Jmol script that loads the backbone (N, CA, C; Angstrom):
load data "model"
ATOM      1  N   MET A   1     129.659 122.649 149.740  1.00  0.00           N
ATOM      2  CA  MET A   1     128.486 123.229 148.905  1.00  0.00           C
ATOM      3  C   MET A   1     128.311 124.357 149.080  1.00  0.00           C
ATOM      4  N   THR A   2     128.242 125.588 148.404  1.00  0.00           N
ATOM      5  CA  THR A   2     127.531 126.638 148.531  1.00  0.00           C
ATOM      6  C   THR A   2     126.542 126.814 148.292  1.00  0.00           C
ATOM      7  N   ILE A   3     125.697 127.974 149.436  1.00  0.00           N
ATOM      8  CA  ILE A   3     124.088 127.918 149.068  1.00  0.00           C
ATOM      9  C   ILE A   3     123.612 128.133 147.664  1.00  0.00           C
ATOM     10  N   ALA A   4     124.283 128.966 146.680  1.00  0.00           N
ATOM     11  CA  ALA A   4     123.867 129.133 145.193  1.00  0.00           C
ATOM     12  C   ALA A   4     123.678 127.855 144.463  1.00  0.00           C
ATOM     13  N   HIS A   5     125.077 127.284 145.053  1.00  0.00           N
ATOM     14  CA  HIS A   5     124.734 125.817 143.908  1.00  0.00           C
ATOM     15  C   HIS A   5     123.807 125.011 144.678  1.00  0.00           C
ATOM     16  N   GLU A   6     123.301 124.962 145.783  1.00  0.00           N
ATOM     17  CA  GLU A   6     122.318 123.893 146.298  1.00  0.00           C
ATOM     18  C   GLU A   6     121.067 124.571 146.072  1.00  0.00           C
ATOM     19  N   ALA A   7     121.048 125.830 146.051  1.00  0.00           N
ATOM     20  CA  ALA A   7     119.518 126.438 145.231  1.00  0.00           C
ATOM     21  C   ALA A   7     119.316 126.020 143.898  1.00  0.00           C
ATOM     22  N   SER A   8     120.305 125.841 143.131  1.00  0.00           N
ATOM     23  CA  SER A   8     120.284 125.761 141.584  1.00  0.00           C
ATOM     24  C   SER A   8     120.215 124.554 141.445  1.00  0.00           C
ATOM     25  N   GLU A   9     120.427 123.541 142.332  1.00  0.00           N
ATOM     26  CA  GLU A   9     120.309 121.957 141.936  1.00  0.00           C
ATOM     27  C   GLU A   9     119.189 121.463 141.918  1.00  0.00           C
ATOM     28  N   ARG A  10     118.843 120.694 140.688  1.00  0.00           N
ATOM     29  CA  ARG A  10     117.800 119.944 140.115  1.00  0.00           C
ATOM     30  C   ARG A  10     116.862 119.075 141.187  1.00  0.00           C
ATOM     31  N   LEU A  11     116.029 119.179 141.611  1.00  0.00           N
ATOM     32  CA  LEU A  11     115.156 118.186 142.743  1.00  0.00           C
ATOM     33  C   LEU A  11     114.314 117.451 141.862  1.00  0.00           C
ATOM     34  N   MET A  12     114.813 116.403 142.363  1.00  0.00           N
ATOM     35  CA  MET A  12     113.503 114.855 141.610  1.00  0.00           C
ATOM     36  C   MET A  12     112.481 114.411 142.708  1.00  0.00           C
ATOM     37  N   THR A  13     111.742 114.208 141.728  1.00  0.00           N
ATOM     38  CA  THR A  13     110.362 113.702 142.607  1.00  0.00           C
ATOM     39  C   THR A  13     110.804 112.167 142.798  1.00  0.00           C
ATOM     40  N   PRO A  14     109.963 111.553 143.694  1.00  0.00           N
ATOM     41  CA  PRO A  14     110.036 110.569 144.188  1.00  0.00           C
ATOM     42  C   PRO A  14     109.903 109.246 142.767  1.00  0.00           C
ATOM     43  N   GLY A  15     108.932 109.370 142.097  1.00  0.00           N
ATOM     44  CA  GLY A  15     108.560 109.133 140.635  1.00  0.00           C
ATOM     45  C   GLY A  15     110.080 108.802 139.814  1.00  0.00           C
ATOM     46  N   GLU A  16     110.250 109.952 139.865  1.00  0.00           N
ATOM     47  CA  GLU A  16     111.766 110.050 138.789  1.00  0.00           C
ATOM     48  C   GLU A  16     112.745 109.358 139.466  1.00  0.00           C
ATOM     49  N   VAL A  17     113.081 109.430 140.681  1.00  0.00           N
ATOM     50  CA  VAL A  17     114.260 108.614 141.566  1.00  0.00           C
ATOM     51  C   VAL A  17     113.814 106.855 141.342  1.00  0.00           C
ATOM     52  N   ALA A  18     112.782 106.769 141.560  1.00  0.00           N
ATOM     53  CA  ALA A  18     112.243 105.317 141.178  1.00  0.00           C
ATOM     54  C   ALA A  18     112.707 104.879 139.397  1.00  0.00           C
ATOM     55  N   ALA A  19     112.456 105.886 138.857  1.00  0.00           N
ATOM     56  CA  ALA A  19     112.262 105.189 137.840  1.00  0.00           C
ATOM     57  C   ALA A  19     113.816 104.933 137.256  1.00  0.00           C
ATOM     58  N   MET A  20     114.906 105.907 138.011  1.00  0.00           N
ATOM     59  CA  MET A  20     116.198 105.754 137.693  1.00  0.00           C
ATOM     60  C   MET A  20     116.988 104.354 138.313  1.00  0.00           C
ATOM     61  N   PHE A  21     116.223 103.806 139.783  1.00  0.00           N
ATOM     62  CA  PHE A  21     116.511 102.684 140.203  1.00  0.00           C
ATOM     63  C   PHE A  21     115.814 101.615 139.661  1.00  0.00           C
ATOM     64  N   ARG A  22     115.029 101.868 139.394  1.00  0.00           N
ATOM     65  CA  ARG A  22     113.716 100.934 138.661  1.00  0.00           C
ATOM     66  C   ARG A  22     113.198  99.902 139.949  1.00  0.00           C
ATOM     67  N   VAL A  23     112.565 100.750 140.647  1.00  0.00           N
ATOM     68  CA  VAL A  23     111.911 100.265 141.668  1.00  0.00           C
ATOM     69  C   VAL A  23     110.207 101.356 141.798  1.00  0.00           C
ATOM     70  N   ASP A  24     109.837 100.866 142.688  1.00  0.00           N
ATOM     71  CA  ASP A  24     108.524 101.616 142.872  1.00  0.00           C
ATOM     72  C   ASP A  24     108.609 102.769 143.862  1.00  0.00           C
ATOM     73  N   PRO A  25     107.767 104.007 143.627  1.00  0.00           N
ATOM     74  CA  PRO A  25     107.998 105.135 144.082  1.00  0.00           C
ATOM     75  C   PRO A  25     108.017 105.295 145.532  1.00  0.00           C
ATOM     76  N   LYS A  26     106.720 104.069 146.033  1.00  0.00           N
ATOM     77  CA  LYS A  26     106.644 103.932 147.454  1.00  0.00           C
ATOM     78  C   LYS A  26     108.420 103.349 148.128  1.00  0.00           C
ATOM     79  N   THR A  27     108.890 102.894 147.313  1.00  0.00           N
ATOM     80  CA  THR A  27     109.957 102.217 147.875  1.00  0.00           C
ATOM     81  C   THR A  27     110.862 103.229 148.285  1.00  0.00           C
ATOM     82  N   VAL A  28     111.047 104.312 147.144  1.00  0.00           N
ATOM     83  CA  VAL A  28     112.124 105.650 147.615  1.00  0.00           C
ATOM     84  C   VAL A  28     111.837 106.339 148.817  1.00  0.00           C
ATOM     85  N   THR A  29     110.140 106.332 148.865  1.00  0.00           N
ATOM     86  CA  THR A  29     109.832 107.121 150.159  1.00  0.00           C
ATOM     87  C   THR A  29     110.413 106.120 151.502  1.00  0.00           C
ATOM     88  N   ARG A  30     110.241 105.152 151.171  1.00  0.00           N
ATOM     89  CA  ARG A  30     110.575 104.199 152.668  1.00  0.00           C
ATOM     90  C   ARG A  30     112.085 104.147 152.661  1.00  0.00           C
ATOM     91  N   TRP A  31     113.206 104.460 151.971  1.00  0.00           N
ATOM     92  CA  TRP A  31     114.314 104.731 151.800  1.00  0.00           C
ATOM     93  C   TRP A  31     114.464 106.114 152.598  1.00  0.00           C
ATOM     94  N   ALA A  32     113.257 107.148 152.163  1.00  0.00           N
ATOM     95  CA  ALA A  32     114.079 108.180 152.588  1.00  0.00           C
ATOM     96  C   ALA A  32     113.547 108.312 154.239  1.00  0.00           C
ATOM     97  N   SER A  33     112.435 107.577 154.641  1.00  0.00           N
ATOM     98  CA  SER A  33     111.955 107.329 155.792  1.00  0.00           C
ATOM     99  C   SER A  33     113.179 106.685 156.999  1.00  0.00           C
ATOM    100  N   ALA A  34     113.939 105.710 155.952  1.00  0.00           N
ATOM    101  CA  ALA A  34     114.935 104.915 156.596  1.00  0.00           C
ATOM    102  C   ALA A  34     116.238 105.694 156.744  1.00  0.00           C
ATOM    103  N   GLY A  35     116.510 106.712 156.277  1.00  0.00           N
ATOM    104  CA  GLY A  35     117.413 107.602 156.308  1.00  0.00           C
ATOM    105  C   GLY A  35     118.654 107.241 155.302  1.00  0.00           C
ATOM    106  N   ARG A  36     117.939 106.288 154.220  1.00  0.00           N
ATOM    107  CA  ARG A  36     119.121 105.704 153.189  1.00  0.00           C
ATOM    108  C   ARG A  36     119.118 106.864 152.127  1.00  0.00           C
ATOM    109  N   ILE A  37     118.617 107.899 151.911  1.00  0.00           N
ATOM    110  CA  ILE A  37     118.393 108.801 151.188  1.00  0.00           C
ATOM    111  C   ILE A  37     118.000 109.889 151.682  1.00  0.00           C
ATOM    112  N   GLY A  38     119.015 111.349 151.670  1.00  0.00           N
ATOM    113  CA  GLY A  38     118.123 112.215 152.280  1.00  0.00           C
ATOM    114  C   GLY A  38     117.107 113.034 151.415  1.00  0.00           C
ATOM    115  N   SER A  39     116.332 113.629 151.836  1.00  0.00           N
ATOM    116  CA  SER A  39     115.105 114.309 151.237  1.00  0.00           C
ATOM    117  C   SER A  39     114.835 116.019 151.699  1.00  0.00           C
ATOM    118  N   ILE A  40     114.204 116.659 151.113  1.00  0.00           N
ATOM    119  CA  ILE A  40     113.715 117.946 151.119  1.00  0.00           C
ATOM    120  C   ILE A  40     112.299 117.798 150.987  1.00  0.00           C
ATOM    121  N   ARG A  41     111.608 118.622 152.030  1.00  0.00           N
ATOM    122  CA  ARG A  41     110.020 118.337 152.067  1.00  0.00           C
ATOM    123  C   ARG A  41     109.705 119.722 151.308  1.00  0.00           C
ATOM    124  N   THR A  42     108.616 119.769 150.427  1.00  0.00           N
ATOM    125  CA  THR A  42     108.219 121.362 149.749  1.00  0.00           C
ATOM    126  C   THR A  42     107.308 121.809 150.895  1.00  0.00           C
ATOM    127  N   PRO A  43     106.851 122.980 150.655  1.00  0.00           N
ATOM    128  CA  PRO A  43     105.979 123.717 151.517  1.00  0.00           C
ATOM    129  C   PRO A  43     104.620 122.973 151.336  1.00  0.00           C
ATOM    130  N   GLY A  44     104.411 122.143 150.521  1.00  0.00           N
ATOM    131  CA  GLY A  44     103.218 121.472 150.559  1.00  0.00           C
ATOM    132  C   GLY A  44     103.278 119.697 150.833  1.00  0.00           C
ATOM    133  N   GLY A  45     104.381 119.780 151.339  1.00  0.00           N
ATOM    134  CA  GLY A  45     104.806 118.287 152.480  1.00  0.00           C
ATOM    135  C   GLY A  45     105.232 117.203 151.389  1.00  0.00           C
ATOM    136  N   HIS A  46     105.497 117.511 149.952  1.00  0.00           N
ATOM    137  CA  HIS A  46     105.720 116.414 148.898  1.00  0.00           C
ATOM    138  C   HIS A  46     107.127 116.505 149.453  1.00  0.00           C
ATOM    139  N   ARG A  47     108.200 114.886 148.989  1.00  0.00           N
ATOM    140  CA  ARG A  47     109.456 114.917 149.251  1.00  0.00           C
ATOM    141  C   ARG A  47     109.743 115.240 147.908  1.00  0.00           C
ATOM    142  N   ARG A  48     111.292 116.025 147.780  1.00  0.00           N
ATOM    143  CA  ARG A  48     111.931 115.918 146.572  1.00  0.00           C
ATOM    144  C   ARG A  48     113.811 115.572 147.192  1.00  0.00           C
ATOM    145  N   PHE A  49     114.073 115.196 146.115  1.00  0.00           N
ATOM    146  CA  PHE A  49     115.718 114.524 146.386  1.00  0.00           C
ATOM    147  C   PHE A  49     116.215 115.190 145.454  1.00  0.00           C
ATOM    148  N   ARG A  50     117.791 115.686 146.112  1.00  0.00           N
ATOM    149  CA  ARG A  50     118.667 115.972 145.437  1.00  0.00           C
ATOM    150  C   ARG A  50     119.286 115.564 144.156  1.00  0.00           C
ATOM    151  N   GLU A  51     119.511 115.712 142.952  1.00  0.00           N
ATOM    152  CA  GLU A  51     120.050 115.191 141.703  1.00  0.00           C
ATOM    153  C   GLU A  51     121.076 114.479 142.049  1.00  0.00           C
ATOM    154  N   SER A  52     122.314 115.347 142.439  1.00  0.00           N
ATOM    155  CA  SER A  52     123.602 114.858 142.695  1.00  0.00           C
ATOM    156  C   SER A  52     123.695 113.600 143.907  1.00  0.00           C
ATOM    157  N   GLU A  53     122.645 113.898 144.656  1.00  0.00           N
ATOM    158  CA  GLU A  53     122.902 112.745 146.043  1.00  0.00           C
ATOM    159  C   GLU A  53     122.074 111.427 145.613  1.00  0.00           C
ATOM    160  N   VAL A  54     121.109 111.609 144.557  1.00  0.00           N
ATOM    161  CA  VAL A  54     120.517 110.453 143.872  1.00  0.00           C
ATOM    162  C   VAL A  54     121.860 109.814 142.938  1.00  0.00           C
ATOM    163  N   ARG A  55     122.384 110.499 142.203  1.00  0.00           N
ATOM    164  CA  ARG A  55     123.220 110.191 141.086  1.00  0.00           C
ATOM    165  C   ARG A  55     124.801 109.361 141.887  1.00  0.00           C
ATOM    166  N   THR A  56     125.033 110.136 143.206  1.00  0.00           N
ATOM    167  CA  THR A  56     125.881 109.327 144.228  1.00  0.00           C
ATOM    168  C   THR A  56     125.700 108.144 144.665  1.00  0.00           C
ATOM    169  N   LEU A  57     123.971 107.789 144.810  1.00  0.00           N
ATOM    170  CA  LEU A  57     123.733 106.683 145.508  1.00  0.00           C
ATOM    171  C   LEU A  57     123.531 105.586 144.522  1.00  0.00           C
ATOM    172  N   LEU A  58     123.053 106.139 143.085  1.00  0.00           N
ATOM    173  CA  LEU A  58     123.021 104.919 142.127  1.00  0.00           C
ATOM    174  C   LEU A  58     124.555 104.504 141.558  1.00  0.00           C
ATOM    175  N   ASP A  59     125.442 105.321 141.446  1.00  0.00           N
ATOM    176  CA  ASP A  59     126.859 104.945 141.091  1.00  0.00           C
ATOM    177  C   ASP A  59     127.294 103.925 142.439  1.00  0.00           C
ATOM    178  N   GLY A  60     127.347 104.107 143.233  1.00  0.00           N
ATOM    179  CA  GLY A  60     127.672 103.092 144.341  1.00  0.00           C
ATOM    180  C   GLY A  60     126.989 102.080 144.560  1.00  0.00           C
ATOM    181  N   LEU A  61     125.608 102.171 144.070  1.00  0.00           N
ATOM    182  CA  LEU A  61     125.183 100.630 143.780  1.00  0.00           C
ATOM    183  C   LEU A  61     125.752  99.974 142.451  1.00  0.00           C
ATOM    184  N   THR A  62     125.765 100.791 141.815  1.00  0.00           N
ATOM    185  CA  THR A  62     126.120 100.304 140.045  1.00  0.00           C
ATOM    186  C   THR A  62     127.583  99.726 140.524  1.00  0.00           C
ATOM    187  N   SER A  63     128.436 100.228 141.124  1.00  0.00           N
ATOM    188  CA  SER A  63     129.733 100.292 140.972  1.00  0.00           C
ATOM    189  C   SER A  63     129.976  98.773 142.231  1.00  0.00           C
ATOM    190  N   GLU A  64     128.948  98.646 143.327  1.00  0.00           N
ATOM    191  CA  GLU A  64     129.014  97.471 144.331  1.00  0.00           C
ATOM    192  C   GLU A  64     128.853  96.308 143.240  1.00  0.00           C
ATOM    193  N   ALA A  65     127.604  96.229 142.402  1.00  0.00           N
ATOM    194  CA  ALA A  65     127.295  95.218 141.688  1.00  0.00           C
ATOM    195  C   ALA A  65     128.294  94.599 140.804  1.00  0.00           C
ATOM    196  N   HIS A  66     128.974  95.324 140.336  1.00  0.00           N
ATOM    197  CA  HIS A  66     129.921  94.977 139.191  1.00  0.00           C
ATOM    198  C   HIS A  66     131.270  94.524 139.956  1.00  0.00           C
ATOM    199  N   HIS A  67     131.858  94.433 141.177  1.00  0.00           N
ATOM    200  CA  HIS A  67     132.624  94.207 141.689  1.00  0.00           C
ATOM    201  C   HIS A  67     132.545  92.500 142.376  1.00  0.00           C
TER     202      HIS A  67
END
end "model"
wireframe off; spacefill off
backbone 0.3
color backbone group
């Protein structure tokens, strides 16, 4: 991944990620703390998640559920 691509990638809030997984935002924060999903900290200390990483994780979970 190039730096330019990384900089242009959409960052998602814990609430947006939680809605995709149908879980509570606090669950998403726990996943990040446990290292299950990568996160970026904003200058204000808030967590943000790379959309591509979130979609990869979601795709992995949904494909597991169908096997």
